[in-house]
N, C-alpha and C positions, 0 to 999 in steps of 0.2 A: 404142323401147322402150315403144311405147304398146299393143303387145300383152303386155306383161310381166306374170308371175304374180308377185303382191307378198304375201308373209307379212304380216297385221296380228295382232299379239299382243294377247289379250283377258285383261288381268288384272283381280281383283277386289282383296280384301283382302291387305294386305304388313303381316304380322304373327308375332310368334314366339308368342303365344297367344290365335289367333283364338277367337271364340266356336263353338258347335257349328255353326250356322247358315252362317258363312263357312269354317268349315275346309278342307273339298273343294276348293273355289274360290281358296284362298287361297296365298301361297307365304311364306317365311320371308324377313326380310331378307337373311340370308345368300345365300339362291338367286337372290333377286333381283339383288344384286351380283354373283354370279357369271354369271349371265346376260346383263347388261349388258357384262360384261368379254368374253364369248364374242362379243356382236355387234361390240364394239370390236376385237377380235380378229380377228374374220373380214373387217373390211374393210367391213360394212355402213353404209348411210346412213340412219339414222332420219330420217321427216318426219312432219309430223302429217296427221291426216286431212284438213284443207281443202288443205294442201299437195298432196297427193298426187290429189286431185279437181279441184283447177286444172290440174295437168299435164295430166291424161286428159282434161279438158274441152276445155282449148285445143289437145291435141295434141303440145304441146311434150315433149322428153325427160325422163325423169327422171332423178336423181343416180346414178351408180353404186349397182347394188345395194341398192334401197331396202327398208326395213322400218318398219313402224309398231308404236309401242308405246302401247297404248291401257288405261284402267282405268275399270271400271265402277261406277256407284253412289255413289262419294265416300268412301270410308273413310279414316279420321284417319291410317292408316300410310302412305298414299300420300305424306302431306307430311311425316311423320316420318321414313320410311326413305327413300322411292322417289325425293325430290325432290333430296337431297343426292347419290344414286348419279347420278342423271339429270345433275346440275349439274358434276359431276366430270367426265363424259365429255362435257359439252357436247350432251347428247341432248335434244332436242324430244321430245314425247309428247301424248297427248290424254286427258283426263278428261271424261267423260260424268257429269254429277252428277243424281241424283234430287233435286230442289229440297225437297220435303217432307220427306226424310229428313236434310238437312243441319242442323246445329246453328245457332239462331238464330231469328229472329223468325217463319219459314215450317215450321218444325219441327211434323210430325204426329204424332210419336213412332213412326214406323213402320221406322226405322233397325235394321238386323240386326245392327249391333255399333257400335263406336265410329266417330262419322262425323266427316266434315270440319266447321268453322263457317267463316263466310264471309270472315274474315280469313286463314284459311288458302289458301282459294280464290283470293283475290286474290292472296297470295305466290305461289302456283302459277304464276298467269297471268303475273306479273311476272318469274317464272323461265324464261319460254319455253313453258309448257304451253299448250297450246288447250285451251278449256273448252267443251265441248259439252254438249247436252241430252240428258237420260236419263227422260223426263217428271215429272211430280209426284209420283206415288204409286206408280209402279213396278207398274202393273197390266198384265195382257195385253190388250194394245192392240185385238188383233183380235177380243176380246171383247165389247167396248165398243159401246154405241150412238154414233151420229155426234156428238152433244152432248156428251157425255162425251170421246169420243175428243179431240174438238178442244180442249176445256177443258183436258185432261190437257198437251196440245202446247201451247197458248199461253201458260198459266199459267206452264210451265216456261220457256219464251222468254223472257216477261215479266219474271220473277222474276232469271233471269241478267244480263240487260240492266239492270235495275235496280243490282244488287249489283256489276256490273262496269263498267257503262259503254259496253260494246259487246255489239252482237249476236250471238248464237251461231250460227255458221255449218253445224255438223255435229249429229248426232244419231245415236243407237245405241238400237236397239228393245228395252225390256225382254225378257228373256228369249231375246232372238232373234226372237222372233214377230212377224210382219208379214204384210200380204195386199195384194191391189192396192189396197185402199180405204184402208188404213193408210197406204202409201206415198204414194199420192194426198194425203192430210190432211197428212203431214209435208210434202211439197212445196209445198201450199197455204200451211202458214204459216209459210213463209219460210227453212226450211233448205236449204241448197245441196246435200247430202249425207247419206247414213244409213248406217249398219253394221248388219249382221244378224250371225249368229254362221254358221252353215254347217258350220264346220271343215273348210275347204278355203281354197285360197290366193285373193287378191282379182285380179281381171281386170277390166279397162277395158270387155269386153262384158256383165258383169253389169248395168251401168247404176249411175248414182251414189247411187240409194236401195236398194240389196240387196248392197253390197260384202260379200263373206264374209271371217270371221277365224278365227282357230284359239285354242283355249282352252289356256291355262299354268294347270296344276294343283299343288297340293301335291304331288301323285305325279310330276309332269313332272322326270325326271331330267336331267343335264347332256347325255347322249349324246341322250336324244329331242327336248331343245331344239336342239341343233345341228341336227338332223335338220329342225327345223320352220322354223328360221330360213334353211336353204338349200331349203328347197320339196321335200325328200326323203322320200317313204314318208308323206305327209299323209294320202291316203286310207286307207291300211291302220291309220296310227295312230288314226284316228277311225271306223273301219266300225262299230263298235258303236253309236257316238253318232250316225251320221247315219241308221242304220235306226231307232233309238229315234224322232228326230226325225221322219221321215217317217210314223212308225205315229202319233205324237202329233198330226202337223197333220191328218192326217184324222179323230181325235176333236176336234180344236178345231172344225174344219168343220163337225162333225155338232151338235156344241153350239151353234154358233151360229145355224145353220138350226132347231134347234129352239126356240130362245128368240125367232124371228122370229115377229112376230103374224100371223097369218091374213089375206090379202085379204079 
């Protein structure tokens, strides 16, 4: 199954009453519980980001019908609502934390909603959740100069390592934005794999630093979720998103070039 197409689900907040900034990309606790039940009922096998990459790197076969459950940013509802559901099913997951948004000594006040604190992050890790990096302040990494880019990556890695006692192996790009320069910086910082968005199924051929995910939103109903985890009609479901992403990629590249100092 080294050429398998794997659904990597991208969640954000899990909340009954999210703030406006996170509402569209949030899911209710009830919807999350129902979605995990779908995964269990369909006989899929959740794995962590590190486990998927390790299988593909070594060429070892994947578990039957693999799927990944990932969360970006580090919202408190992941601990309050998602962790009990994951534990009930025995599912692993990956949470990518923006270290400057989490409550505690490194909080810069940029969090978009109620965020995890470090005790909760440690409880997630103790519960079988992989903790990955998501930068320190959640910028568009492809728009940063080299020094600021590396600072974002290194600070995030060092804070997670200090708080958990383990070095994060996986990374997710804020907003899903990356470039060859950003991916190389992530690799050089010591992350072994990284996730984008792309709203497509992940494949080994994408390489360990550009694995695609599919977005789970508040508007994702049960029928659409079943199609996503079964890998059916994914391109059609996200056709508009992918067109917008391609267009905005041109805009970001242009902005980057305009900011570049003349030779």
